[in-house]
Structures are given as C-alpha cells and as structure tokens.
N, C-alpha and C positions, 0 to 999 in steps of 0.2 A: 189275259185274254188276247192281247195283241199278237202274241207269238203263235197263236193258233191260225191266224189268218193267212200266212203264206202257204199253208197247206192247201187252201182252196184252189188257187189256180193250178198248182201242181197236180192235184187229184183229178180235176176235170180235164186239164190239158193232157194228162197221161192217158185218160180214157179216150180222148179225141184222137191222140196220136196213134194209139193202139187200133182204134176203130178204122182210122183212115188207112193205115198200112195194111190191115187185114182186108179191108174192102178192096184195095188195089190188087191183092193177091188173087182173089176170086176162087171159086170152087165149082166143080162140075156136078151136074145132077147125078151122074153115075161115074165113079172113079174106077178105072181099070186097074186090076191087080194081077198077081200071079195065081197059080192054082190055090184053091182054098186050103187053109191049114186044117188039121184035124179038129172036129167040132168040139172036142172036150178040153181044149186049151186055148190060151191067148197066144197069138202069133208073136214071136220075138221081133219080126220085121213086118212092115206093112204088106199084107198078103191078100186081104179080101177086097172084092169089089164092093162098092157102096151104093145103096139105094136111099134116096132122101124123100121123106114125106113132110111137106112144109105146111106151116100155118094151121096146125091142128088145135082147135079150141079145147082148153081143159076145164072150162066152166060152161055149164049149159044155161040156156035162158035167153030172152030177148035183149037183156041189158048187158050182154057180154062186151067187155072192152076189147078193142083190137089188140091191146097189149097182153091179154090173157090167152096166149097161144104159144105153141112150142113146135120145134122141128125134130123129127126123129131120123137118125142116121143108122141104117141097118147094114150089117155085114151080110152080103148075099150068101145064102146057103147055110147060115147058122141057125140053130134052134137052141133054146134054153141057154142063151148067151148071158153073161153078166151084163148089167145095165149101169150106165152112168148118167144121172140126171145133173146137168151142168147149168149153173146160173151165172149170167153175165154181170160184169161190174159197171162202174160209172158213177159212183157217189150217190146212188139211189135216185139220180136225177137225169142221167143220160145213159146211152148204151142200148144194145139190141142183140138178139140172137144172130142177126145178120152178120155182125162183126166177129162172131166166134165160129164161123163155118169151118175154119181150119181145125178147130178142136173136135167138132162132130165127125169130120172126115178122118182125122188122125186116129181116134180111138175105135171108130167103126172098122177102119182098115186093119186094125190089130185084133178084131173079133169081138169088140164090145159095143152093144147097142147103146147109142148115145142120144139123149134127149136134151136139146138146147132150149132153155126156157126164157121167155120174156115175162115181165111183171109190170104192174102199174108204177109210174114214176112220180116223184115229188117235183115241183110243189103241188101238183094236182091232188095227191094223196099224201097222207102221213102214216107213220107206223101206227098200227100193225098191218096196214094194207099190203105192204110189200111181202111180209112173211106169210100172210094169209094166202096170197096168190101162190107162193112157193109151196105151201102145204097142199093147196088144191091141185097143183101140178103133180106133186108126189102121189096124191091119191089117184089121179088120172093114170099115171105111169103104172102104178100097181094094178089097176083094173084093166089096162089096155095093152101093155107092152108085149104080152105073149103073141099077139097077132103080128108083131114086127120082129119076131124071133128072139125076144128077150125073156129071161126068167124073172117073173115078178117077185120071187123070193130071194133074189140076188141083186138088189138095187143099192148102188152107192150114190151119194150126193156130193157135189163139189161146186166150186166157183172161185172167182177171182175178185179181190177188192170188196166192193159192196156185195158181190155174189158169194165171196168167201164168208163174209159176215152172215149172210142169209142161210147158207148151207150149214154153218156151225150152229146158228140159232135154231134152225129146224130140228136138229138132232138133240140139242141141249135143253131147250125150253119146251117141255112136253105139251104146253097149253095149245099150241096151234095145230099140231098133229091130232090131238084129241078132238078138236073142233070138227075134223073131217073123219072121225072114227078110226084114226090110225095111232101108232105109237112109234117111238124111236127103236123099239125092238125089231121093226121092219126095215131099218136101215142097216146095211151090212158094214158100211164104212163111210167116213167123211174125209173129203179132200179139200182143205181150207188153204187157199193161196192168197197171200198178201191181204188178208182180211183185217177188219177192225173188230175187236172182240170186247172192247169197252166203248160204249157209245156215249158221246157228250152232246152238248147243245150250245157250245160257246162260239161256233162259227157257222158260216153259211153251208159248209159241207154237210152239217147235220140238220138242215132245215126241214128234213123229212121226219124229225122227231120232236115231240113236245118237250120243252124245258122243265119237265116235272120229274122229280127224283124217282118215283115209282115207275114211270114210263121208261126212263133211261135204264133202270135196273132190268126191267122186263125185256128190253131190247138188247141187252149186253150178254153175249154168250158166256163169257167167263163167269158170270154170277150164277149160272145154272148148272155148273158141273157138280155131279154127285157120283155115286158108285154104280150108276146104271146108264151107260152110254156106249155107242159103238166105237171101234178103233178109229183113230184119227191119223191122218198125214197132214202135218202143218208145214207149209212152205213159205219162205219169204226171200226177198232178193238182197244181195249184198249191198246194193245201192238203192234200197227201197225208199218210199216216202218217210218223212220224219215220224218216229215212234212206232212204225209198223213192225220193226224188228223186235222191239220190247213187247209189243202186244202179242206177237207170235210166241215168243219165249215164255211169257207169263201164262198164256193159255196152255202151252205144252206142259209146263211145270204143274199147273193146276190139274190137268188131266192125269198126269203121272201120279200125283199125290193120291188120287182117288182110284188108282189101280187100273186105269184105262190104257190099253196098248196104244202107244203113240210114237210116231217118228217125227222128228223135227229136222228140216232140211233148209240150209241156207244156199241159195243158188248163186254161185260165184259169177262175177262179171255180168250181172243182170240188174236192171232197174225195175221200177213198178210196171211200166208198160212192156219193156222188152222181155220180162219174165213170161208173160202170157203170150206175147207175139212169137216167142221161140218154140212154143209147144209144137211138136211134130218135126222139128228140125233134126238134122243128123246129129247124133250123139248128144241131144239135149238132155240135161240131167233131170229136169222137171218131168219130161215125158217118161223117161226111164223109171223115175221114182213112182209115178202114178201107175204105170203098168205093173211094177213089182208089187205095189200095195194091193192092187186089185187081184193079182195072181195069188198073193199070200192069203187074202181074206175071203176070196170068192168061194161060193159053194151053195148048193141048194138047201143045205141045212141052216143057212143064215149064220149069225155070229157065233164064234167060238166062245166057250166059257171064259170069263175075264179073270186074269190073275190079280191077286192082291198086290199091294204096293211092295211088300217084302218078298214076293215071289217073282218079280220081274227079273229076267236073267241079266239084262244090261241096263243099268240106270241111264236115263236120258242125259244126265250131266255127271260123268264119273268123278 
C-alpha cells in the first residue's frame, strides 16, 4: 500500500503545474487565423478563426451544479465539422476547463469543433457522479453541436489523466451512455491521454471511488473491453507518472485482442503535465497524432466496420 502514496502529490502537483502554466498562457475570445481551409477537411496548419461560447450548462433544472458546464470552441465558417468533446484531468479532485483553453483553441483552429467539459469533483461526489456528468455532456453535444457548426454524427471523445479515464470509460462501459439514451455506437473515436484504466482505492488519489470490488470494476475501463467499441488512440508520456505507461499498454493490448482499431503512442521527452501542456505547440507529436486520428476516422457515416483480430494489417506489437 505504501508504494502507492508517492503518486498522490505527483498526480495533483502535475495537474496544478499544468493548470498554472496554461492559465498564464491565456486565450483570446476570438483567435485570428488565415483564410479558412476548405470546409470538407481538417486544416494541416492552424487556419480558422475561433469563436468561443462559454459556460453552457449541459444539465437542465434548478439544481444544476456550476461544474456541469462546458465551453464550445467553433472554427468560424465551418459547417458539419468533426467534433471533439474533451474532458480535463486532475485526479478527479481538481482541474477545470479553464486550464485547457489551449486545447479548445488548437483543434478549433484546425477545423474541429471542440467542447471542453467540466464535471463535479471529489470529495464532494464519488463515482459514478463524474462519469454520469460526462455522459450528460455527451448527450448535450449530440443534441446541440450542430448550432455551433459541428456534425452530431461525427463526435470524438478525449481527455487527459482523469479525463482520459473518463473518456475511455464512457466508450467502454455502456451503462452510463444508456442512462441518457445513448450508446457507444455514437462515438466515432476515443483519444485517451495518460489515463488510468484500472482504478484502485488504496490511496487518496482514488478517494472518489468506493473501496468495493464491484464499484472498482465498474469504474475501470479495461474491464469493459469487448468486440463492440470505437477506434482508440492511446497516448502516454516517456516520463509519465508511475504505472501509467503499463496501464496504457495494457489497455491497448486488450483493445487489439478484441479487434478494435487502436494506435498506441509514447510521447518522447514528455512528462505527465508537459504532455498536455505541449498540445498546440509547433511539431508537437501529440497534436499531430490527434489530428491524424480524427482525419482517419472522421465521417458523417460514423464508425467504420471493425476488423477482426486476425485481419488487422499491422499488429500493435510486432
């Protein structure tokens, strides 16, 4: 048990460092770009101007939490654009969409409508409150994103750290999408960055989860992989937090065994915080991988038919 504890300050400190650095960077309400790229493709370089719609509630009713809100970053002039719903990290205890403004701006400038999502945090709530909020946000995006230039049939989900966990869980554990009348068939692809895919309860990092075997299995994306999930892009950092590399590799192997198109990327010379802080930077490999993944799988027809394990052209691990 003791060896789990050093992860706590690293995880929360990484979130704080990332948030602080990104907060200093700042973003503009409208970002000036060059002439718009053709509407039928994702721009190779930042091209679009960006319009931001902030603090949109994705849950209706008088008891809505201030955390149940999202920001939408729109590439000006685009219609039927692919959509990325992105969930922030922070150990399920800290973090905010405010600190991922650079992500919203980056992908909107490339022509992707990007929704940055907040959710209720622990210790005020415990699982499954976090994932239920993310499911509600997904439902809102599907219902409303067309008015912001997005294609509701072309929605990707992604996130970093705790957000990577929640994005993966949304796609793999059908229970929470079913509660809002949705299914994973409506997710075109998943971008899981430095996430935790097996959840424990042996340290304060996991104080948002009950120390009950069934609850931990329910909250662990890796235990819900089957033959029916969208393509995955799984990214981790060369100098990531302890065990996150193993968790990323294990999830990717499990997905591949079940015939899911999956790409596994190790971001060289990056740590847990610098991996997400670097998104949008010049020649950033994570940014390029995400753009390539969206470009490959995007389309109004939704997901492509999945290949069987023995039909995959290039094994994940030759």
